[in-house]
C-alpha positions, 0 to 999 in steps of 0.5 A, a space after each residue: 256254512 253253519 246255520 245259527 239257531 232260529 231267533 224270531 218267534 222261536 218257542 222250541 228248546 234248542 241245545 248244543 250239548 245233546 244226548 249221546 244217542 242223538 244224531 248218531 251216524 247222521 253227521 248232523 252238525 247244525 241246529 235242529 228242532 227237538 223231536 219231543 218235549 223238553 225234559 227237565 233232567 236231560 242235562 244229566 245225560 247230555 254228553 255228546 259234543 263235549 270233545 268238539 266243544 273242548 276243541 272249540 274252546 282251545 281254538 278260541 283261547 289260541 286265536 283270541 286269548 289270553 284270558 284271565 278266566 273262563 265263564 260258563 252258564 248251565 251247559 257252558 258251566 259243565 264245559 268250563 268245569 272240564 276245562 278246569 279239571 284238565 288244566 294240566 292237560 291243556 297247559 299252553 293251549 288254555 291258560 286261565 286263572 279262575 272260573 265263573 260257573 253259573 247254574 253249573 253241574 258236573 258233566 256225567 263224563 267227568 272222572 273227577 274226585 271231590 276236592 281235586 280241581 285246583 282252580 279258584 271258582 265262583 259258583 252262582 246258582 238259584 237257592 233251594 227256593 230260587 226257581 231254577 227249573 233247569 239245573 237243580 240247586 243240589 247239582 250246582 252245590 255238588 259241583 262246588 265240592 269238586 274244587 279244592 276246599 277254600 278255593 270256591 265262592 258260592 252265591 245263591 240267589 232267588 232269581 231262577 236260571 239266570 245270572 243276577 245283576 242286582 245287589 247284593 249279588 253283583 257286589 259279591 261277583 265284583 268282590 270275587 273278580 277283584 281278586 284277579 286284578 
């Protein structure tokens, strides 16, 4: 039985995609409290668990699909990017028509060239002054360049590490999604 992350009065930072050195050989697969303080740039090194996460995505698509699109936020956007980059490899296992990548970044393990991901994508992230302290604006902007030219829509907002739900941002999100109805 897998435990869920603590919900009440939890002030600790938790992550499911971790540094490759974390838990090596320990066999730990449950939520644990981090030993040290939160490193704002830790996402640049977090690659452990990506194979397990992709396997889980395949299972969800198989059991609960089909889905028109895939949405990922922060670390989830990194995983969704891998799914987009390898759509040919996952044909029949994970089929989708578009991706919504929020506060995303290119995972370090990705061996992808600029402009090669063939998947319509919506990239939502904080602007230069958007107060996103988790994922840099530059990393999210750079991620969009890995998608084929003309296939990406970018929405930058001033609200930090969130998905904005107010105008004009929500209207731009709706406009993107209407392309697939």
